[in-house]
MIKEGU-249665 format. One record per residue (C-alpha): residue number from 1; x, y, z. Coordinates in nm, 4 decimals. Example, Ala and Ser with C-alpha at 12.3 -4.5 7.8 and 13.67 -1.06 7.14 Angstrom:
2
<gumi:1, X:1.2300, Y:-0.4500, Z:0.7800>
<gumi:2, X:1.3670, Y:-0.1060, Z:0.7140>
***
This chain:
396
<gumi:1, X:11.8512, Y:14.9382, Z:10.7277>
<gumi:2, X:11.5511, Y:15.1722, Z:10.7359>
<gumi:3, X:11.6019, Y:15.5282, Z:10.8726>
<gumi:4, X:11.3737, Y:15.4496, Z:11.1660>
<gumi:5, X:11.5699, Y:15.1385, Z:11.2626>
<gumi:6, X:11.8995, Y:15.3229, Z:11.2153>
<gumi:7, X:11.7771, Y:15.5923, Z:11.4533>
<gumi:8, X:11.6606, Y:15.3324, Z:11.7033>
<gumi:9, X:11.9920, Y:15.1470, Z:11.6874>
<gumi:10, X:12.1770, Y:15.4709, Z:11.7584>
<gumi:11, X:11.9518, Y:15.5419, Z:12.0525>
<gumi:12, X:11.9847, Y:15.1844, Z:12.1794>
<gumi:13, X:12.3637, Y:15.2029, Z:12.1675>
<gumi:14, X:12.3574, Y:15.5253, Z:12.3655>
<gumi:15, X:12.1086, Y:15.3845, Z:12.6152>
<gumi:16, X:12.3012, Y:15.0581, Z:12.6426>
<gumi:17, X:12.6138, Y:15.2551, Z:12.7227>
<gumi:18, X:12.4295, Y:15.4343, Z:12.9996>
<gumi:19, X:12.2958, Y:15.1070, Z:13.1407>
<gumi:20, X:12.6392, Y:14.9444, Z:13.1281>
<gumi:21, X:12.8032, Y:15.2357, Z:13.3078>
<gumi:22, X:12.5388, Y:15.2303, Z:13.5782>
<gumi:23, X:12.5652, Y:14.8559, Z:13.6274>
<gumi:24, X:12.9421, Y:14.8672, Z:13.6507>
<gumi:25, X:12.9284, Y:15.1552, Z:13.8964>
<gumi:26, X:12.7120, Y:14.9307, Z:14.1158>
<gumi:27, X:12.9369, Y:14.6276, Z:14.0789>
<gumi:28, X:12.6680, Y:14.4339, Z:13.8879>
<gumi:29, X:12.8936, Y:14.3503, Z:13.5934>
<gumi:30, X:13.1904, Y:14.1197, Z:13.6328>
<gumi:31, X:13.5482, Y:14.2502, Z:13.6373>
<gumi:32, X:13.7306, Y:14.5100, Z:13.8432>
<gumi:33, X:13.5014, Y:14.7661, Z:13.9985>
<gumi:34, X:13.5938, Y:15.1085, Z:13.8691>
<gumi:35, X:13.5251, Y:15.4376, Z:14.0351>
<gumi:36, X:13.1635, Y:15.5475, Z:14.0043>
<gumi:37, X:13.1022, Y:15.7180, Z:13.6730>
<gumi:38, X:12.8102, Y:15.9474, Z:13.5927>
<gumi:39, X:12.6432, Y:15.8535, Z:13.2603>
<gumi:40, X:12.7022, Y:16.0901, Z:12.9743>
<gumi:41, X:12.4135, Y:16.3305, Z:12.9093>
<gumi:42, X:12.3896, Y:16.1992, Z:12.5506>
<gumi:43, X:12.3316, Y:15.8426, Z:12.6738>
<gumi:44, X:12.0685, Y:15.9533, Z:12.9217>
<gumi:45, X:11.8951, Y:16.1518, Z:12.6480>
<gumi:46, X:11.9041, Y:15.8486, Z:12.4193>
<gumi:47, X:11.7317, Y:15.6347, Z:12.6826>
<gumi:48, X:11.4728, Y:15.9060, Z:12.7402>
<gumi:49, X:11.3985, Y:15.9222, Z:12.3667>
<gumi:50, X:11.3612, Y:15.5440, Z:12.3514>
<gumi:51, X:11.1100, Y:15.5590, Z:12.6338>
<gumi:52, X:10.9044, Y:15.8169, Z:12.4429>
<gumi:53, X:10.9046, Y:15.6338, Z:12.1093>
<gumi:54, X:10.5962, Y:15.4561, Z:11.9740>
<gumi:55, X:10.7866, Y:15.1576, Z:11.8292>
<gumi:56, X:10.8526, Y:14.8868, Z:12.0854>
<gumi:57, X:11.2252, Y:14.8239, Z:12.1393>
<gumi:58, X:11.3778, Y:14.5228, Z:12.3153>
<gumi:59, X:11.7485, Y:14.4432, Z:12.3550>
<gumi:60, X:11.8444, Y:14.0846, Z:12.4443>
<gumi:61, X:12.1886, Y:13.9464, Z:12.5198>
<gumi:62, X:12.3455, Y:13.6177, Z:12.4117>
<gumi:63, X:12.1677, Y:13.4370, Z:12.6967>
<gumi:64, X:11.8340, Y:13.5768, Z:12.5751>
<gumi:65, X:11.7990, Y:13.7938, Z:12.8832>
<gumi:66, X:11.6353, Y:14.1318, Z:12.8292>
<gumi:67, X:11.8855, Y:14.4117, Z:12.8788>
<gumi:68, X:11.6506, Y:14.6913, Z:12.7824>
<gumi:69, X:11.2802, Y:14.7261, Z:12.7015>
<gumi:70, X:11.1044, Y:15.0561, Z:12.6508>
<gumi:71, X:10.7507, Y:15.1197, Z:12.7832>
<gumi:72, X:10.5955, Y:15.0450, Z:12.4438>
<gumi:73, X:10.7461, Y:14.6938, Z:12.4543>
<gumi:74, X:10.6238, Y:14.6289, Z:12.8064>
<gumi:75, X:10.2765, Y:14.7570, Z:12.7118>
<gumi:76, X:10.2595, Y:14.4814, Z:12.4488>
<gumi:77, X:10.3069, Y:14.2259, Z:12.7271>
<gumi:78, X:10.6035, Y:14.0588, Z:12.5566>
<gumi:79, X:10.8486, Y:14.1160, Z:12.8455>
<gumi:80, X:10.8233, Y:13.9874, Z:13.2000>
<gumi:81, X:11.1101, Y:14.0755, Z:13.4267>
<gumi:82, X:11.4185, Y:14.0116, Z:13.2156>
<gumi:83, X:11.2636, Y:13.7429, Z:12.9934>
<gumi:84, X:11.1137, Y:13.7711, Z:12.6461>
<gumi:85, X:10.7880, Y:13.5731, Z:12.6461>
<gumi:86, X:10.7251, Y:13.5198, Z:12.2739>
<gumi:87, X:10.9143, Y:13.2191, Z:12.1281>
<gumi:88, X:10.8918, Y:13.3597, Z:11.7724>
<gumi:89, X:11.0759, Y:13.6742, Z:11.8827>
<gumi:90, X:11.3478, Y:13.4678, Z:12.0498>
<gumi:91, X:11.3808, Y:13.2605, Z:11.7327>
<gumi:92, X:11.4160, Y:13.5751, Z:11.5242>
<gumi:93, X:11.6789, Y:13.7109, Z:11.7649>
<gumi:94, X:11.8815, Y:13.3890, Z:11.7266>
<gumi:95, X:11.8625, Y:13.4274, Z:11.3506>
<gumi:96, X:11.9898, Y:13.7840, Z:11.3757>
<gumi:97, X:12.2749, Y:13.6746, Z:11.6023>
<gumi:98, X:12.3877, Y:13.4058, Z:11.3585>
<gumi:99, X:12.3053, Y:13.5618, Z:11.0243>
<gumi:100, X:12.2685, Y:13.9376, Z:11.0541>
<gumi:101, X:11.9716, Y:14.1707, Z:11.0149>
<gumi:102, X:11.6314, Y:14.0032, Z:10.9839>
<gumi:103, X:11.2752, Y:14.1180, Z:10.9185>
<gumi:104, X:10.9505, Y:13.9363, Z:10.9749>
<gumi:105, X:10.5918, Y:13.9526, Z:11.0957>
<gumi:106, X:10.5113, Y:13.7965, Z:11.4307>
<gumi:107, X:10.1610, Y:13.7363, Z:11.5630>
<gumi:108, X:10.1183, Y:13.8183, Z:11.9312>
<gumi:109, X:9.8470, Y:13.6207, Z:12.1119>
<gumi:110, X:9.5584, Y:13.8132, Z:12.2610>
<gumi:111, X:9.6417, Y:13.6804, Z:12.6061>
<gumi:112, X:9.9592, Y:13.8901, Z:12.6019>
<gumi:113, X:9.8273, Y:14.2111, Z:12.4504>
<gumi:114, X:9.4939, Y:14.2084, Z:12.6270>
<gumi:115, X:9.3009, Y:14.3511, Z:12.3294>
<gumi:116, X:9.2923, Y:14.0604, Z:12.0877>
<gumi:117, X:9.5678, Y:13.9140, Z:11.8699>
<gumi:118, X:9.8028, Y:14.1679, Z:11.7135>
<gumi:119, X:10.0446, Y:14.1418, Z:11.4238>
<gumi:120, X:10.3784, Y:14.3188, Z:11.4618>
<gumi:121, X:10.6460, Y:14.3818, Z:11.2031>
<gumi:122, X:10.9863, Y:14.3082, Z:11.3581>
<gumi:123, X:11.3285, Y:14.4317, Z:11.2452>
<gumi:124, X:11.6175, Y:14.2701, Z:11.4297>
<gumi:125, X:11.9763, Y:14.4002, Z:11.4169>
<gumi:126, X:12.3030, Y:14.3160, Z:11.5928>
<gumi:127, X:12.4470, Y:14.5904, Z:11.8085>
<gumi:128, X:12.8086, Y:14.4691, Z:11.7828>
<gumi:129, X:13.0322, Y:14.4488, Z:11.4777>
<gumi:130, X:12.9441, Y:14.0826, Z:11.4262>
<gumi:131, X:13.3056, Y:13.9923, Z:11.3481>
<gumi:132, X:13.4280, Y:13.8360, Z:11.6705>
<gumi:133, X:13.2845, Y:13.6098, Z:11.9389>
<gumi:134, X:13.1218, Y:13.6117, Z:12.1779>
<gumi:135, X:12.7990, Y:13.7296, Z:12.0092>
<gumi:136, X:12.6747, Y:14.0650, Z:12.1285>
<gumi:137, X:12.3291, Y:14.1951, Z:12.2070>
<gumi:138, X:12.0463, Y:14.2062, Z:11.9539>
<gumi:139, X:11.7910, Y:14.4860, Z:11.9214>
<gumi:140, X:11.4355, Y:14.4057, Z:11.8113>
<gumi:141, X:11.2239, Y:14.6959, Z:11.6855>
<gumi:142, X:10.8515, Y:14.6149, Z:11.6727>
<gumi:143, X:10.5772, Y:14.8081, Z:11.4934>
<gumi:144, X:10.2082, Y:14.7187, Z:11.5196>
<gumi:145, X:10.1012, Y:14.6429, Z:11.1613>
<gumi:146, X:9.7649, Y:14.4802, Z:11.2413>
<gumi:147, X:9.5576, Y:14.7578, Z:11.0865>
<gumi:148, X:9.7945, Y:14.8051, Z:10.7940>
<gumi:149, X:9.7786, Y:14.4371, Z:10.6986>
<gumi:150, X:9.4010, Y:14.4317, Z:10.7434>
<gumi:151, X:9.3710, Y:14.7370, Z:10.5193>
<gumi:152, X:9.5851, Y:14.5680, Z:10.2551>
<gumi:153, X:9.3554, Y:14.2639, Z:10.2547>
<gumi:154, X:9.0434, Y:14.4815, Z:10.2408>
<gumi:155, X:9.1874, Y:14.6885, Z:9.9556>
<gumi:156, X:9.2873, Y:14.3781, Z:9.7614>
<gumi:157, X:8.9431, Y:14.2222, Z:9.8068>
<gumi:158, X:8.7769, Y:14.5512, Z:9.7229>
<gumi:159, X:8.9655, Y:14.5861, Z:9.3937>
<gumi:160, X:8.8838, Y:14.2244, Z:9.3028>
<gumi:161, X:8.5156, Y:14.2750, Z:9.3854>
<gumi:162, X:8.4945, Y:14.6018, Z:9.1934>
<gumi:163, X:8.6533, Y:14.4373, Z:8.8908>
<gumi:164, X:8.4031, Y:14.1540, Z:8.9072>
<gumi:165, X:8.1051, Y:14.3849, Z:8.9500>
<gumi:166, X:8.2132, Y:14.6126, Z:8.6647>
<gumi:167, X:8.2790, Y:14.3186, Z:8.4365>
<gumi:168, X:7.9170, Y:14.1996, Z:8.4517>
<gumi:169, X:7.7371, Y:14.5055, Z:8.3072>
<gumi:170, X:8.0208, Y:14.5889, Z:8.0697>
<gumi:171, X:8.0211, Y:14.2340, Z:7.9306>
<gumi:172, X:7.6434, Y:14.2364, Z:7.9015>
<gumi:173, X:7.6481, Y:14.5629, Z:7.7062>
<gumi:174, X:7.9125, Y:14.4261, Z:7.4694>
<gumi:175, X:7.7028, Y:14.1163, Z:7.3970>
<gumi:176, X:7.3872, Y:14.3226, Z:7.3504>
<gumi:177, X:7.5674, Y:14.5549, Z:7.1100>
<gumi:178, X:7.6691, Y:14.2538, Z:6.9027>
<gumi:179, X:7.3095, Y:14.1298, Z:6.9113>
<gumi:180, X:7.1873, Y:14.4657, Z:6.7808>
<gumi:181, X:7.4349, Y:14.4491, Z:6.4937>
<gumi:182, X:7.3039, Y:14.1061, Z:6.4018>
<gumi:183, X:6.9414, Y:14.2147, Z:6.4256>
<gumi:184, X:6.9647, Y:14.5331, Z:6.2212>
<gumi:185, X:6.6680, Y:14.4255, Z:6.0061>
<gumi:186, X:6.4435, Y:14.3454, Z:6.3041>
<gumi:187, X:6.3215, Y:14.6714, Z:6.4661>
<gumi:188, X:6.1485, Y:14.4915, Z:6.7555>
<gumi:189, X:6.4659, Y:14.3013, Z:6.8460>
<gumi:190, X:6.6742, Y:14.6186, Z:6.8220>
<gumi:191, X:6.4328, Y:14.7970, Z:7.0543>
<gumi:192, X:6.4395, Y:14.5080, Z:7.3024>
<gumi:193, X:6.8195, Y:14.4885, Z:7.3043>
<gumi:194, X:6.8479, Y:14.8671, Z:7.3346>
<gumi:195, X:6.6241, Y:14.8585, Z:7.6422>
<gumi:196, X:6.8517, Y:14.5944, Z:7.7971>
<gumi:197, X:7.1579, Y:14.8079, Z:7.7217>
<gumi:198, X:6.9904, Y:15.1027, Z:7.8947>
<gumi:199, X:6.9198, Y:14.8803, Z:8.1962>
<gumi:200, X:7.2829, Y:14.7645, Z:8.2183>
<gumi:201, X:7.4072, Y:15.1216, Z:8.1707>
<gumi:202, X:7.1867, Y:15.2369, Z:8.4579>
<gumi:203, X:7.3227, Y:14.9552, Z:8.6715>
<gumi:204, X:7.6809, Y:15.0525, Z:8.5847>
<gumi:205, X:7.6134, Y:15.4193, Z:8.6607>
<gumi:206, X:7.4588, Y:15.3261, Z:8.9960>
<gumi:207, X:7.7591, Y:15.1116, Z:9.0846>
<gumi:208, X:8.0034, Y:15.3919, Z:9.0034>
<gumi:209, X:7.7946, Y:15.6436, Z:9.1982>
<gumi:210, X:7.7776, Y:15.4187, Z:9.5033>
<gumi:211, X:8.1508, Y:15.3491, Z:9.4878>
<gumi:212, X:8.2132, Y:15.7236, Z:9.4946>
<gumi:213, X:7.9703, Y:15.7676, Z:9.7851>
<gumi:214, X:8.1345, Y:15.4853, Z:9.9799>
<gumi:215, X:8.4824, Y:15.6286, Z:9.9176>
<gumi:216, X:8.3715, Y:15.9650, Z:10.0572>
<gumi:217, X:8.2113, Y:15.8077, Z:10.3611>
<gumi:218, X:8.5197, Y:15.5991, Z:10.4414>
<gumi:219, X:8.7432, Y:15.9007, Z:10.4827>
<gumi:220, X:8.8259, Y:16.0021, Z:10.1283>
<gumi:221, X:8.6802, Y:16.3441, Z:10.2129>
<gumi:222, X:8.6398, Y:16.5174, Z:10.5500>
<gumi:223, X:8.2982, Y:16.4809, Z:10.7095>
<gumi:224, X:8.0934, Y:16.8012, Z:10.6618>
<gumi:225, X:7.9801, Y:16.9950, Z:10.9655>
<gumi:226, X:7.6943, Y:16.8248, Z:11.1465>
<gumi:227, X:7.3878, Y:17.0497, Z:11.1491>
<gumi:228, X:7.0321, Y:17.0115, Z:11.2839>
<gumi:229, X:6.8348, Y:16.7911, Z:11.0430>
<gumi:230, X:6.4565, Y:16.7448, Z:11.0415>
<gumi:231, X:6.3869, Y:16.3703, Z:11.0357>
<gumi:232, X:6.0478, Y:16.4259, Z:10.8716>
<gumi:233, X:6.2194, Y:16.5886, Z:10.5727>
<gumi:234, X:6.4655, Y:16.2987, Z:10.5475>
<gumi:235, X:6.1816, Y:16.0446, Z:10.5402>
<gumi:236, X:5.9836, Y:16.2473, Z:10.2855>
<gumi:237, X:6.2863, Y:16.2744, Z:10.0555>
<gumi:238, X:6.3670, Y:15.9038, Z:10.0822>
<gumi:239, X:6.0070, Y:15.8020, Z:10.0102>
<gumi:240, X:5.9927, Y:16.0355, Z:9.7118>
<gumi:241, X:6.3103, Y:15.8829, Z:9.5666>
<gumi:242, X:6.1733, Y:15.5315, Z:9.6069>
<gumi:243, X:5.8114, Y:15.5882, Z:9.5036>
<gumi:244, X:5.8556, Y:15.5075, Z:9.1319>
<gumi:245, X:6.0219, Y:15.1697, Z:9.1969>
<gumi:246, X:5.7597, Y:15.0856, Z:9.4595>
<gumi:247, X:5.4695, Y:15.1668, Z:9.2276>
<gumi:248, X:5.6209, Y:14.9481, Z:8.9551>
<gumi:249, X:5.5756, Y:14.6499, Z:9.1918>
<gumi:250, X:5.2430, Y:14.7645, Z:9.3327>
<gumi:251, X:5.3954, Y:14.8307, Z:9.6760>
<gumi:252, X:5.2517, Y:15.0708, Z:9.9324>
<gumi:253, X:5.4937, Y:15.2754, Z:10.1454>
<gumi:254, X:5.3320, Y:15.3784, Z:10.4748>
<gumi:255, X:5.4977, Y:15.6593, Z:10.6705>
<gumi:256, X:5.4258, Y:15.7132, Z:11.0389>
<gumi:257, X:5.5806, Y:15.7426, Z:11.3789>
<gumi:258, X:5.6766, Y:16.0419, Z:11.5879>
<gumi:259, X:5.6992, Y:16.3778, Z:11.4136>
<gumi:260, X:5.9235, Y:16.6738, Z:11.4936>
<gumi:261, X:6.2432, Y:16.4808, Z:11.5654>
<gumi:262, X:6.5694, Y:16.6628, Z:11.4959>
<gumi:263, X:6.9116, Y:16.4995, Z:11.4705>
<gumi:264, X:7.2595, Y:16.6379, Z:11.4130>
<gumi:265, X:7.3973, Y:16.5266, Z:11.0807>
<gumi:266, X:7.4348, Y:16.5752, Z:10.7077>
<gumi:267, X:7.0884, Y:16.5764, Z:10.5513>
<gumi:268, X:7.2020, Y:16.4441, Z:10.2120>
<gumi:269, X:7.3813, Y:16.1473, Z:10.3693>
<gumi:270, X:7.0906, Y:16.0614, Z:10.5976>
<gumi:271, X:6.8474, Y:16.0794, Z:10.3052>
<gumi:272, X:7.0733, Y:15.8473, Z:10.1061>
<gumi:273, X:7.0892, Y:15.5997, Z:10.3963>
<gumi:274, X:6.7100, Y:15.5843, Z:10.4399>
<gumi:275, X:6.6649, Y:15.5677, Z:10.0614>
<gumi:276, X:6.8968, Y:15.2669, Z:10.0500>
<gumi:277, X:6.6974, Y:15.0935, Z:10.3231>
<gumi:278, X:6.3737, Y:15.1582, Z:10.1370>
<gumi:279, X:6.5232, Y:15.0489, Z:9.8047>
<gumi:280, X:6.6395, Y:14.7277, Z:9.9704>
<gumi:281, X:6.2882, Y:14.6693, Z:10.1050>
<gumi:282, X:6.1370, Y:14.7325, Z:9.7618>
<gumi:283, X:6.3798, Y:14.4949, Z:9.5923>
<gumi:284, X:6.3072, Y:14.2026, Z:9.8249>
<gumi:285, X:5.9346, Y:14.2504, Z:9.8903>
<gumi:286, X:5.6688, Y:14.0548, Z:9.7015>
<gumi:287, X:5.4437, Y:14.2476, Z:9.4662>
<gumi:288, X:5.1367, Y:14.4236, Z:9.6042>
<gumi:289, X:5.2694, Y:14.4152, Z:9.9615>
<gumi:290, X:5.3364, Y:14.6910, Z:10.2154>
<gumi:291, X:5.6498, Y:14.8654, Z:10.3403>
<gumi:292, X:5.6423, Y:15.0802, Z:10.6533>
<gumi:293, X:5.8886, Y:15.3487, Z:10.7616>
<gumi:294, X:5.8620, Y:15.5296, Z:11.0941>
<gumi:295, X:6.0733, Y:15.7304, Z:11.3362>
<gumi:296, X:6.0668, Y:15.7490, Z:11.7145>
<gumi:297, X:6.2817, Y:15.8925, Z:11.9948>
<gumi:298, X:6.4480, Y:15.6441, Z:12.2246>
<gumi:299, X:6.7352, Y:15.6819, Z:12.4736>
<gumi:300, X:6.8734, Y:15.9976, Z:12.3123>
<gumi:301, X:6.8542, Y:15.8614, Z:11.9577>
<gumi:302, X:6.6142, Y:15.8948, Z:11.6686>
<gumi:303, X:6.5302, Y:15.5439, Z:11.5508>
<gumi:304, X:6.4220, Y:15.5161, Z:11.1883>
<gumi:305, X:6.2760, Y:15.1719, Z:11.1210>
<gumi:306, X:6.2051, Y:15.0327, Z:10.7743>
<gumi:307, X:5.9886, Y:14.7183, Z:10.7802>
<gumi:308, X:5.8987, Y:14.4886, Z:10.4928>
<gumi:309, X:5.7223, Y:14.1546, Z:10.4563>
<gumi:310, X:5.9733, Y:14.0135, Z:10.2090>
<gumi:311, X:6.1754, Y:13.6957, Z:10.1891>
<gumi:312, X:6.3742, Y:13.7599, Z:10.5085>
<gumi:313, X:6.7416, Y:13.6955, Z:10.5787>
<gumi:314, X:6.8902, Y:13.3645, Z:10.6979>
<gumi:315, X:7.0410, Y:13.3837, Z:11.0461>
<gumi:316, X:7.3972, Y:13.3192, Z:10.9264>
<gumi:317, X:7.3786, Y:13.6146, Z:10.6861>
<gumi:318, X:7.2269, Y:13.8811, Z:10.9102>
<gumi:319, X:7.5507, Y:14.0424, Z:11.0226>
<gumi:320, X:7.7195, Y:14.0098, Z:10.6847>
<gumi:321, X:7.4563, Y:14.2009, Z:10.4891>
<gumi:322, X:7.6367, Y:14.5256, Z:10.5776>
<gumi:323, X:7.9603, Y:14.4121, Z:10.4096>
<gumi:324, X:8.0509, Y:14.5603, Z:10.0724>
<gumi:325, X:7.9304, Y:14.3530, Z:9.7763>
<gumi:326, X:7.7786, Y:14.0881, Z:10.0028>
<gumi:327, X:7.4486, Y:13.9474, Z:9.8810>
<gumi:328, X:7.2388, Y:13.6874, Z:10.0600>
<gumi:329, X:7.1255, Y:13.5363, Z:9.7296>
<gumi:330, X:7.3697, Y:13.5889, Z:9.4445>
<gumi:331, X:7.1204, Y:13.4475, Z:9.1960>
<gumi:332, X:6.8840, Y:13.7386, Z:9.2677>
<gumi:333, X:7.1475, Y:14.0076, Z:9.2149>
<gumi:334, X:7.0720, Y:14.0524, Z:8.8463>
<gumi:335, X:6.6961, Y:14.0461, Z:8.8981>
<gumi:336, X:6.6993, Y:14.3098, Z:9.1736>
<gumi:337, X:6.9640, Y:14.5235, Z:9.0052>
<gumi:338, X:7.1466, Y:14.5627, Z:9.3352>
<gumi:339, X:7.5149, Y:14.6445, Z:9.3597>
<gumi:340, X:7.5772, Y:14.5010, Z:9.7063>
<gumi:341, X:7.6887, Y:14.8450, Z:9.8317>
<gumi:342, X:7.3621, Y:14.9987, Z:9.9559>
<gumi:343, X:7.3684, Y:14.8572, Z:10.3089>
<gumi:344, X:7.7444, Y:14.9164, Z:10.3394>
<gumi:345, X:7.6746, Y:15.2846, Z:10.2683>
<gumi:346, X:7.4044, Y:15.2856, Z:10.5373>
<gumi:347, X:7.6498, Y:15.1389, Z:10.7877>
<gumi:348, X:7.9134, Y:15.4048, Z:10.7168>
<gumi:349, X:7.6608, Y:15.6880, Z:10.7295>
<gumi:350, X:7.5462, Y:15.5644, Z:11.0706>
<gumi:351, X:7.9057, Y:15.5313, Z:11.1939>
<gumi:352, X:8.0004, Y:15.8805, Z:11.0738>
<gumi:353, X:7.7050, Y:16.0239, Z:11.2652>
<gumi:354, X:7.7867, Y:15.8405, Z:11.5873>
<gumi:355, X:7.4986, Y:15.6002, Z:11.5398>
<gumi:356, X:7.4380, Y:15.2443, Z:11.4277>
<gumi:357, X:7.2220, Y:15.0253, Z:11.2063>
<gumi:358, X:7.0772, Y:14.6888, Z:11.3067>
<gumi:359, X:6.8547, Y:14.4277, Z:11.1464>
<gumi:360, X:6.5809, Y:14.1970, Z:11.2695>
<gumi:361, X:6.4687, Y:13.9314, Z:11.0240>
<gumi:362, X:6.3012, Y:13.5953, Z:10.9900>
<gumi:363, X:6.2904, Y:13.3942, Z:10.6704>
<gumi:364, X:5.9484, Y:13.4197, Z:10.5094>
<gumi:365, X:5.8308, Y:13.6923, Z:10.7503>
<gumi:366, X:6.0329, Y:13.9922, Z:10.6394>
<gumi:367, X:6.2905, Y:14.2263, Z:10.7892>
<gumi:368, X:6.3195, Y:14.5438, Z:10.9946>
<gumi:369, X:6.6268, Y:14.7626, Z:10.9526>
<gumi:370, X:6.6695, Y:15.0246, Z:11.2253>
<gumi:371, X:6.8928, Y:15.3287, Z:11.1767>
<gumi:372, X:6.9844, Y:15.5051, Z:11.5039>
<gumi:373, X:7.1131, Y:15.8659, Z:11.4916>
<gumi:374, X:7.1798, Y:16.0858, Z:11.7989>
<gumi:375, X:6.9114, Y:16.3474, Z:11.8632>
<gumi:376, X:7.0061, Y:16.7130, Z:11.8421>
<gumi:377, X:6.7570, Y:16.8169, Z:12.1098>
<gumi:378, X:6.4903, Y:16.6630, Z:12.3336>
<gumi:379, X:6.1956, Y:16.5562, Z:12.1165>
<gumi:380, X:5.8662, Y:16.7409, Z:12.1219>
<gumi:381, X:5.5524, Y:16.5729, Z:12.2468>
<gumi:382, X:5.4348, Y:16.3038, Z:12.0023>
<gumi:383, X:5.1794, Y:16.4378, Z:11.7572>
<gumi:384, X:5.0064, Y:16.3122, Z:11.4497>
<gumi:385, X:5.0044, Y:15.9501, Z:11.3414>
<gumi:386, X:5.0383, Y:15.6508, Z:11.5635>
<gumi:387, X:5.3680, Y:15.4761, Z:11.5036>
<gumi:388, X:5.3242, Y:15.2815, Z:11.1821>
<gumi:389, X:5.6373, Y:15.0709, Z:11.1990>
<gumi:390, X:5.7829, Y:14.9927, Z:11.5367>
<gumi:391, X:6.1133, Y:14.8019, Z:11.5478>
<gumi:392, X:6.0309, Y:14.4388, Z:11.6049>
<gumi:393, X:6.1208, Y:14.2470, Z:11.9170>
<gumi:394, X:6.4931, Y:14.1844, Z:11.9222>
<gumi:395, X:6.5960, Y:14.5103, Z:11.7511>
<gumi:396, X:6.8826, Y:14.6826, Z:11.9244>
***
């Protein structure tokens, strides 16, 4: 028995004693009616502690009537009057009554909880000695494990995905090293293979760097203090980081929009987010085309829109592009050099700043990614360029 359940059982026994004494004093339990008895302070304290506990606690008797349910249990919607509404919980209680302590996970329907389906871990124990009939009451201790189980699945998938992603460049470098050994007498081949090794090493380094960035953004480190950040500087830094890759494909990056916007945030993280959006646009745009990035103030937010005229995103993939390691076209992953983490990093940067990121896209027409970050102060009057890249119709 876990320490938590042992504590709960002790409290339940004390509370049950208090309830029994009160019921008998009112003549609500069969047998001779004794003189009224005031519950012991310890029993009353035990009931009070049960009421204040986060775990949900329900005590049912042999007839499956609820003898006791703390507020946490009633908040879950599993008790109505003196009846337990979830058949799986009743089944587990019967198992406890016939076979002793039981553990299990039970899924509660969203109609009961009111906030979507929940998964609870249940520990059931008998409150009597279990040696003589009739069977006594059973206590069920319930803990919400929805988030814990979801985190386990995410962590397991994350480890599997990381292993797969690391295996690709590492395997490629091993094969290329063998090829170099076999081509020792061919300088041109050695040079070609060495260039490929450098490419795979860069890809591996980028993957490791982005994994570290994502870990920090997801709570591995506390979020730095949010300070006023000049959006113009963020855009200039992101364009500068992306310029070399854009020139290699003959792409033009046009910068416009409203100048003088200031947001509250971490400048390095915001620059990384916009850089990732631009890098994504560069990777999926045809050669000799145009990418536009612009900022504007709207409804208390600075909206930074990155627009390309690339291949576009199929409708069924538009919401999934922000998932870690998700790629719309796996066959293009090697050609673009992407890790599948860039847009996930953008999403977490936006979330950490109290903002959001959305996408508008049509296959064959291109995409617009819009990063929204709360403004630090009312924007100045628009000056300078006309907006070069407005979010397209349908952007949130």
